[in-house]
N, CA, C and O atoms as CSV, one atom per row, in Angstrom:
chain,resi,resn,atom,element,x,y,z
A,1,MET,N,N,22.045,41.034,46.330
A,1,MET,CA,C,21.441,40.753,44.954
A,1,MET,C,C,19.497,41.192,44.744
A,1,MET,O,O,18.610,41.197,45.598
A,2,ALA,N,N,19.462,41.392,43.813
A,2,ALA,CA,C,17.575,42.315,43.206
A,2,ALA,C,C,16.827,41.529,42.653
A,2,ALA,O,O,16.618,41.288,41.464
A,3,ALA,N,N,16.438,41.146,43.546
A,3,ALA,CA,C,15.241,39.651,42.989
A,3,ALA,C,C,14.093,40.316,41.776
A,3,ALA,O,O,13.240,41.179,41.984
A,4,ARG,N,N,14.349,39.716,40.683
A,4,ARG,CA,C,13.743,40.069,39.574
A,4,ARG,C,C,12.479,39.994,40.002
A,4,ARG,O,O,12.400,39.489,41.122
A,5,SER,N,N,11.220,40.384,39.409
A,5,SER,CA,C,9.993,40.576,39.322
A,5,SER,C,C,9.691,39.780,37.813
A,5,SER,O,O,10.452,39.621,36.859
A,6,LYS,N,N,8.444,39.406,37.981
A,6,LYS,CA,C,7.725,38.867,37.127
A,6,LYS,C,C,7.953,40.022,35.805
A,6,LYS,O,O,8.571,39.676,34.799
A,7,SER,N,N,7.402,41.358,35.945
A,7,SER,CA,C,7.822,42.081,34.378
A,7,SER,C,C,9.211,42.619,33.910
A,7,SER,O,O,9.496,43.325,32.943
A,8,ASP,N,N,10.213,41.915,35.170
A,8,ASP,CA,C,11.823,42.466,34.290
A,8,ASP,C,C,12.006,41.141,33.297
A,8,ASP,O,O,13.025,41.092,32.608
A,9,THR,N,N,11.042,40.086,33.219
A,9,THR,CA,C,11.290,39.100,32.448
A,9,THR,C,C,11.156,39.242,31.320
A,9,THR,O,O,11.134,40.443,31.049
A,10,PRO,N,N,11.000,38.321,30.074
A,10,PRO,CA,C,10.478,38.916,28.449
A,10,PRO,C,C,9.079,37.988,28.796
A,10,PRO,O,O,8.830,37.247,29.747
A,11,HIS,N,N,8.489,38.270,27.905
A,11,HIS,CA,C,6.937,37.783,27.712
A,11,HIS,C,C,7.202,36.733,26.857
A,11,HIS,O,O,7.418,36.895,25.656
A,12,GLU,N,N,7.196,35.398,27.555
A,12,GLU,CA,C,7.093,33.996,26.684
A,12,GLU,C,C,5.616,34.051,25.848
A,12,GLU,O,O,4.491,34.333,26.261
A,13,GLN,N,N,5.936,33.792,24.944
A,13,GLN,CA,C,4.528,33.345,23.653
A,13,GLN,C,C,4.244,31.815,23.822
A,13,GLN,O,O,5.130,30.972,23.682
A,14,SER,N,N,2.986,31.526,24.124
A,14,SER,CA,C,3.456,29.927,24.494
A,14,SER,C,C,2.729,29.607,22.780
A,14,SER,O,O,1.605,29.948,22.413
A,15,THR,N,N,3.686,28.927,22.030
A,15,THR,CA,C,3.770,27.662,20.891
A,15,THR,C,C,2.194,26.851,20.443
A,15,THR,O,O,2.008,25.669,20.730
A,16,PRO,N,N,1.524,27.387,19.977
A,16,PRO,CA,C,0.265,26.214,20.292
A,16,PRO,C,C,1.096,24.863,19.973
A,16,PRO,O,O,2.157,24.805,19.352
A,17,ALA,N,N,0.392,23.826,20.523
A,17,ALA,CA,C,0.768,22.600,20.106
A,17,ALA,C,C,0.153,22.431,18.738
A,17,ALA,O,O,-0.871,22.849,18.199
A,18,ALA,N,N,1.397,21.485,18.298
A,18,ALA,CA,C,1.413,21.072,16.671
A,18,ALA,C,C,0.851,19.838,16.778
A,18,ALA,O,O,1.565,18.964,17.270
A,19,VAL,N,N,-0.959,19.363,16.220
A,19,VAL,CA,C,-1.116,18.385,16.070
A,19,VAL,C,C,-1.677,18.167,14.729
A,19,VAL,O,O,-2.419,18.841,14.015
A,20,ARG,N,N,-0.944,16.707,14.564
A,20,ARG,CA,C,-0.956,16.027,13.431
A,20,ARG,C,C,-2.693,15.711,13.042
A,20,ARG,O,O,-3.490,15.162,13.803
A,21,THR,N,N,-2.931,16.130,11.916
A,21,THR,CA,C,-4.106,15.271,11.258
A,21,THR,C,C,-4.222,14.123,11.219
A,21,THR,O,O,-3.257,13.433,10.889
A,22,GLN,N,N,-5.359,13.595,11.520
A,22,GLN,CA,C,-5.630,12.017,11.547
A,22,GLN,C,C,-5.187,11.492,9.979
A,22,GLN,O,O,-5.290,12.185,8.967
A,23,GLU,N,N,-4.778,10.388,10.024
A,23,GLU,CA,C,-4.437,9.608,8.991
A,23,GLU,C,C,-5.262,8.619,8.919
A,23,GLU,O,O,-5.381,7.975,9.961
A,24,TYR,N,N,-5.829,8.311,8.091
A,24,TYR,CA,C,-6.894,7.053,7.543
A,24,TYR,C,C,-6.368,6.105,6.660
A,24,TYR,O,O,-6.608,6.273,5.464
A,25,ALA,N,N,-5.623,5.030,7.047
A,25,ALA,CA,C,-5.586,4.306,5.653
A,25,ALA,C,C,-6.339,3.608,4.629
A,25,ALA,O,O,-6.869,2.718,5.293
A,26,ALA,N,N,-6.624,3.492,3.736
A,26,ALA,CA,C,-7.627,2.958,2.526
A,26,ALA,C,C,-7.836,1.359,3.450
A,26,ALA,O,O,-7.133,0.814,4.301
A,27,GLY,N,N,-8.784,1.084,2.980
A,27,GLY,CA,C,-9.427,0.437,3.483
A,27,GLY,C,C,-8.838,-0.787,2.941
A,27,GLY,O,O,-8.403,-0.594,1.805
A,28,THR,N,N,-8.592,-2.606,3.590
A,28,THR,CA,C,-7.746,-3.368,3.244
A,28,THR,C,C,-8.719,-4.032,2.203
A,28,THR,O,O,-9.879,-4.092,2.610
A,29,GLY,N,N,-8.489,-4.560,0.907
A,29,GLY,CA,C,-9.127,-5.373,-0.175
A,29,GLY,C,C,-8.715,-5.188,-1.342
A,29,GLY,O,O,-7.569,-4.743,-1.271
A,30,TRP,N,N,-9.057,-5.299,-2.409
A,30,TRP,CA,C,-9.045,-5.804,-3.641
A,30,TRP,C,C,-9.346,-4.312,-5.151
A,30,TRP,O,O,-8.975,-4.376,-6.323
A,31,ASP,N,N,-10.056,-3.255,-4.505
A,31,ASP,CA,C,-10.088,-2.548,-5.022
A,31,ASP,C,C,-9.540,-0.886,-5.139
A,31,ASP,O,O,-9.194,-0.106,-4.251
A,32,VAL,N,N,-9.598,-0.772,-6.164
A,32,VAL,CA,C,-8.587,0.419,-6.812
A,32,VAL,C,C,-9.023,1.667,-5.249
A,32,VAL,O,O,-10.076,2.155,-4.838
A,33,GLY,N,N,-7.713,1.744,-4.853
A,33,GLY,CA,C,-7.076,2.694,-3.989
A,33,GLY,C,C,-7.089,2.114,-2.174
A,33,GLY,O,O,-7.118,2.623,-1.054
A,34,GLN,N,N,-7.054,0.914,-2.726
A,34,GLN,CA,C,-7.325,0.440,-1.103
A,34,GLN,C,C,-5.943,-0.589,-0.749
A,34,GLN,O,O,-5.162,-0.893,-1.651
A,35,THR,N,N,-5.800,-0.963,0.346
A,35,THR,CA,C,-4.288,-1.539,0.653
A,35,THR,C,C,-4.755,-2.984,0.105
A,35,THR,O,O,-5.945,-3.298,0.077
A,36,ALA,N,N,-3.540,-3.981,-0.402
A,36,ALA,CA,C,-3.985,-5.131,-0.788
A,36,ALA,C,C,-3.309,-5.773,0.559
A,36,ALA,O,O,-2.280,-5.431,1.143
A,37,PRO,N,N,-4.274,-6.861,0.864
A,37,PRO,CA,C,-4.270,-7.924,1.950
A,37,PRO,C,C,-3.030,-8.661,2.048
A,37,PRO,O,O,-2.408,-8.766,3.106
A,38,SER,N,N,-2.686,-9.145,1.008
A,38,SER,CA,C,-1.703,-10.415,0.945
A,38,SER,C,C,-0.649,-9.592,-0.429
A,38,SER,O,O,-0.387,-8.420,-0.701
A,39,ASP,N,N,-0.339,-10.720,-0.934
A,39,ASP,CA,C,1.100,-10.876,-2.197
A,39,ASP,C,C,-0.017,-10.866,-3.389
A,39,ASP,O,O,-1.167,-11.204,-3.109
A,40,ALA,N,N,0.209,-10.612,-4.259
A,40,ALA,CA,C,-0.341,-11.667,-5.323
A,40,ALA,C,C,0.190,-11.641,-6.473
A,40,ALA,O,O,-0.057,-10.622,-7.118
A,41,PHE,N,N,0.960,-12.551,-7.054
A,41,PHE,CA,C,1.695,-13.397,-8.002
A,41,PHE,C,C,0.757,-14.195,-8.993
A,41,PHE,O,O,-0.161,-14.945,-8.661
A,42,ARG,N,N,1.205,-13.858,-10.384
A,42,ARG,CA,C,0.688,-14.866,-11.429
A,42,ARG,C,C,1.851,-15.599,-11.964
A,42,ARG,O,O,2.932,-15.013,-12.015
A,43,ALA,N,N,1.713,-17.190,-12.493
A,43,ALA,CA,C,3.036,-17.517,-12.838
A,43,ALA,C,C,3.194,-16.793,-14.741
A,43,ALA,O,O,2.545,-16.118,-15.540
A,44,LEU,N,N,4.459,-17.492,-14.637
A,44,LEU,CA,C,4.934,-16.849,-16.691
A,44,LEU,C,C,4.579,-18.102,-16.879
A,44,LEU,O,O,4.549,-19.054,-16.099
A,45,ASP,N,N,4.290,-17.996,-18.090
A,45,ASP,CA,C,4.355,-19.564,-19.118
A,45,ASP,C,C,5.445,-19.811,-19.346
A,45,ASP,O,O,6.127,-18.821,-19.611
A,46,SER,N,N,5.898,-20.667,-19.359
A,46,SER,CA,C,7.112,-21.516,-19.796
A,46,SER,C,C,7.876,-21.753,-21.177
A,46,SER,O,O,8.958,-22.315,-21.345
A,47,ALA,N,N,7.192,-21.288,-21.938
A,47,ALA,CA,C,7.450,-20.784,-23.223
A,47,ALA,C,C,8.569,-20.114,-23.456
A,47,ALA,O,O,9.260,-20.169,-24.473
A,48,GLY,N,N,8.768,-19.372,-22.337
A,48,GLY,CA,C,9.304,-17.561,-22.515
A,48,GLY,C,C,8.992,-16.725,-23.352
A,48,GLY,O,O,9.795,-16.260,-24.160
A,49,ASN,N,N,7.489,-16.337,-23.267
A,49,ASN,CA,C,7.187,-15.472,-23.769
A,49,ASN,C,C,6.818,-14.304,-23.090
A,49,ASN,O,O,6.830,-13.183,-23.599
A,50,GLY,N,N,6.396,-14.642,-21.611
A,50,GLY,CA,C,6.550,-13.747,-20.348
A,50,GLY,C,C,5.078,-13.257,-20.288
A,50,GLY,O,O,4.719,-12.203,-19.761
A,51,GLU,N,N,4.174,-14.277,-20.975
A,51,GLU,CA,C,2.330,-14.104,-20.610
A,51,GLU,C,C,2.097,-14.790,-19.428
A,51,GLU,O,O,2.726,-15.812,-19.155
A,52,SER,N,N,1.298,-14.346,-18.746
A,52,SER,CA,C,0.817,-14.416,-17.533
A,52,SER,C,C,-0.085,-15.866,-17.580
A,52,SER,O,O,-0.861,-15.941,-18.533
A,53,VAL,N,N,-0.055,-17.038,-16.626
A,53,VAL,CA,C,-0.777,-17.944,-17.150
A,53,VAL,C,C,-1.283,-18.419,-16.058
A,53,VAL,O,O,-0.436,-18.415,-15.165
A,54,GLY,N,N,-2.794,-19.033,-15.561
A,54,GLY,CA,C,-3.220,-19.447,-14.193
A,54,GLY,C,C,-3.660,-18.442,-13.788
A,54,GLY,O,O,-3.703,-17.355,-14.363
A,55,PRO,N,N,-4.126,-18.800,-12.476
A,55,PRO,CA,C,-4.623,-17.960,-11.345
A,55,PRO,C,C,-3.993,-17.002,-10.558
A,55,PRO,O,O,-2.776,-16.815,-10.538
A,56,VAL,N,N,-4.584,-16.570,-10.095
A,56,VAL,CA,C,-3.900,-15.322,-9.252
A,56,VAL,C,C,-3.288,-15.986,-7.686
A,56,VAL,O,O,-4.089,-16.586,-6.970
A,57,VAL,N,N,-2.398,-15.885,-7.415
A,57,VAL,CA,C,-1.871,-17.061,-6.166
A,57,VAL,C,C,-1.262,-15.863,-5.188
A,57,VAL,O,O,-0.687,-14.865,-5.621
A,58,HIS,N,N,-1.528,-16.194,-3.605
A,58,HIS,CA,C,-0.638,-15.419,-2.436
A,58,HIS,C,C,0.599,-15.602,-2.292
A,58,HIS,O,O,1.214,-14.750,-1.651
A,59,SER,N,N,1.211,-16.579,-2.755
A,59,SER,CA,C,2.992,-16.810,-2.125
A,59,SER,C,C,3.461,-17.220,-3.855
A,59,SER,O,O,2.723,-17.220,-4.841
A,60,HIS,N,N,4.766,-17.511,-3.785
A,60,HIS,CA,C,5.572,-17.394,-5.137
A,60,HIS,C,C,4.981,-18.918,-5.832
A,60,HIS,O,O,5.045,-20.041,-5.333
A,61,PRO,N,N,4.553,-18.609,-6.799
A,61,PRO,CA,C,4.200,-20.420,-7.535
A,61,PRO,C,C,5.685,-21.056,-7.754
A,61,PRO,O,O,5.479,-22.191,-8.183
A,62,GLY,N,N,6.707,-20.894,-7.680
A,62,GLY,CA,C,7.879,-21.112,-7.799
A,62,GLY,C,C,7.761,-21.253,-9.548
A,62,GLY,O,O,6.721,-21.275,-10.207
A,63,GLY,N,N,9.239,-21.341,-10.067
A,63,GLY,CA,C,9.457,-21.359,-11.578
A,63,GLY,C,C,9.175,-19.567,-11.715
A,63,GLY,O,O,8.934,-18.842,-10.750
A,64,TYR,N,N,9.270,-19.159,-13.008
A,64,TYR,CA,C,8.877,-17.818,-13.383
A,64,TYR,C,C,7.780,-17.426,-12.346
A,64,TYR,O,O,7.588,-18.136,-11.359
A,65,ALA,N,N,6.929,-16.077,-12.620
A,65,ALA,CA,C,6.532,-15.684,-12.094
A,65,ALA,C,C,6.901,-14.565,-11.768
A,65,ALA,O,O,8.030,-14.284,-11.367
A,66,ARG,N,N,5.481,-13.410,-11.983
A,66,ARG,CA,C,5.245,-12.192,-11.911
A,66,ARG,C,C,4.129,-11.492,-10.779
A,66,ARG,O,O,2.905,-11.622,-10.795
A,67,GLN,N,N,4.841,-10.826,-9.944
A,67,GLN,CA,C,4.274,-10.077,-8.398
A,67,GLN,C,C,3.239,-9.162,-8.960
A,67,GLN,O,O,3.770,-8.066,-9.145
A,68,ILE,N,N,2.041,-9.153,-9.292
A,68,ILE,CA,C,1.115,-7.895,-9.123
A,68,ILE,C,C,1.310,-6.946,-8.199
A,68,ILE,O,O,1.649,-5.829,-8.591
A,69,VAL,N,N,1.132,-7.205,-6.755
A,69,VAL,CA,C,0.997,-6.980,-5.461
A,69,VAL,C,C,2.005,-6.562,-4.925
A,69,VAL,O,O,2.942,-6.545,-5.723
A,70,ALA,N,N,2.312,-6.144,-3.751
A,70,ALA,CA,C,2.778,-6.711,-2.198
A,70,ALA,C,C,2.047,-6.494,-1.375
A,70,ALA,O,O,1.119,-5.736,-1.656
A,71,LYS,N,N,2.114,-6.938,-0.283
A,71,LYS,CA,C,0.948,-6.959,0.950
A,71,LYS,C,C,1.149,-5.215,1.429
A,71,LYS,O,O,2.162,-4.563,1.683
A,72,GLY,N,N,-0.075,-4.912,1.412
A,72,GLY,CA,C,-0.374,-3.501,1.691
A,72,GLY,C,C,0.353,-2.431,0.733
A,72,GLY,O,O,0.385,-1.241,1.047
A,73,GLY,N,N,0.895,-2.885,-0.372
A,73,GLY,CA,C,0.904,-2.542,-1.560
A,73,GLY,C,C,-0.268,-1.348,-2.030
A,73,GLY,O,O,-1.317,-1.700,-1.491
A,74,LEU,N,N,-0.504,-0.065,-2.831
A,74,LEU,CA,C,-1.677,0.327,-3.236
A,74,LEU,C,C,-2.160,-0.525,-4.164
A,74,LEU,O,O,-1.413,-1.118,-4.943
A,75,ILE,N,N,-3.750,-0.689,-4.159
A,75,ILE,CA,C,-4.356,-1.358,-5.511
A,75,ILE,C,C,-4.230,0.013,-6.523
A,75,ILE,O,O,-4.760,1.076,-6.202
A,76,THR,N,N,-3.587,-0.128,-7.573
A,76,THR,CA,C,-3.836,0.683,-8.706
A,76,THR,C,C,-4.866,0.574,-9.836
A,76,THR,O,O,-5.588,-0.416,-9.957
A,77,GLU,N,N,-4.900,1.555,-10.599
A,77,GLU,CA,C,-5.953,0.968,-11.954
A,77,GLU,C,C,-4.945,-0.325,-12.310
A,77,GLU,O,O,-5.276,-1.421,-11.858
A,78,GLY,N,N,-3.556,-0.206,-13.220
A,78,GLY,CA,C,-3.475,-1.350,-13.313
A,78,GLY,C,C,-3.084,-2.439,-12.557
A,78,GLY,O,O,-3.038,-3.544,-13.097
A,79,VAL,N,N,-2.824,-2.316,-11.510
A,79,VAL,CA,C,-2.804,-3.808,-10.451
A,79,VAL,C,C,-4.658,-4.374,-10.736
A,79,VAL,O,O,-5.100,-5.418,-11.213
A,80,LYS,N,N,-5.079,-3.629,-10.408
A,80,LYS,CA,C,-6.797,-3.784,-10.585
A,80,LYS,C,C,-6.891,-4.545,-12.437
A,80,LYS,O,O,-7.735,-5.297,-12.924
A,81,ARG,N,N,-6.155,-4.183,-12.794
A,81,ARG,CA,C,-6.421,-4.454,-14.326
A,81,ARG,C,C,-5.997,-6.231,-14.525
A,81,ARG,O,O,-6.624,-7.192,-14.971
A,82,ASP,N,N,-4.360,-6.024,-13.833
A,82,ASP,CA,C,-3.802,-7.466,-14.217
A,82,ASP,C,C,-5.048,-8.401,-13.430
A,82,ASP,O,O,-5.725,-9.272,-13.976
A,83,LEU,N,N,-5.146,-7.906,-11.847
A,83,LEU,CA,C,-6.337,-8.801,-10.865
A,83,LEU,C,C,-7.718,-9.259,-12.296
A,83,LEU,O,O,-7.715,-10.423,-12.697
A,84,ASP,N,N,-8.240,-8.752,-12.603
A,84,ASP,CA,C,-9.301,-8.574,-13.389
A,84,ASP,C,C,-8.970,-9.178,-14.214
A,84,ASP,O,O,-9.936,-9.885,-14.497
A,85,ALA,N,N,-7.935,-9.464,-15.050
A,85,ALA,CA,C,-7.592,-9.955,-16.971
A,85,ALA,C,C,-7.263,-11.958,-15.880
A,85,ALA,O,O,-7.450,-13.063,-16.391
A,86,ALA,N,N,-6.872,-11.740,-14.711
A,86,ALA,CA,C,-6.537,-13.206,-14.304
A,86,ALA,C,C,-8.286,-13.741,-13.757
A,86,ALA,O,O,-8.344,-14.844,-13.214
A,87,ASP,N,N,-9.285,-13.139,-13.882
A,87,ASP,CA,C,-10.422,-13.329,-13.458
A,87,ASP,C,C,-10.845,-13.751,-15.029
A,87,ASP,O,O,-11.547,-14.749,-15.192
A,88,SER,N,N,-10.428,-13.015,-16.095
A,88,SER,CA,C,-11.838,-13.140,-17.425
A,88,SER,C,C,-11.038,-14.015,-18.041
A,88,SER,O,O,-11.329,-14.256,-19.213
A,89,ASP,N,N,-10.120,-14.554,-17.587
A,89,ASP,CA,C,-8.907,-15.573,-18.103
A,89,ASP,C,C,-9.889,-17.346,-18.014
A,89,ASP,O,O,-9.874,-18.334,-18.749
A,90,GLY,N,N,-10.626,-17.006,-16.743
A,90,GLY,CA,C,-11.191,-18.496,-16.290
A,90,GLY,C,C,-10.832,-18.845,-15.014
A,90,GLY,O,O,-11.393,-19.826,-14.526
A,91,THR,N,N,-9.860,-18.133,-14.246
A,91,THR,CA,C,-9.396,-18.368,-13.279
A,91,THR,C,C,-9.720,-17.482,-11.940
A,91,THR,O,O,-10.037,-16.292,-11.917
A,92,GLU,N,N,-9.608,-18.093,-11.178
A,92,GLU,CA,C,-9.983,-17.551,-9.705
A,92,GLU,C,C,-9.193,-16.867,-8.982
A,92,GLU,O,O,-8.076,-16.982,-9.487
A,93,ASP,N,N,-9.139,-16.068,-7.873
A,93,ASP,CA,C,-8.309,-14.727,-7.317
A,93,ASP,C,C,-8.051,-15.568,-5.938
A,93,ASP,O,O,-7.415,-15.060,-5.015
């Protein structure tokens, strides 16, 4: 049997390593573009009008409530507007 020399084998081209670019998550906080550090809920009025009342809380307040953002969710302009509306109602975050 004849021995194969390196010149008999086809030249293999090395494939460059696929390197993923580093992905950085947005900061954690309550500013637009950041990820929410916790859930944010606001109670709805008991009259059935669907209006938000009371402060922003970080666990479901019971009864009727609306979730503004889930933990790890992106803070968008709309979310920030809802959070700010609760602050402007004289309630705290």
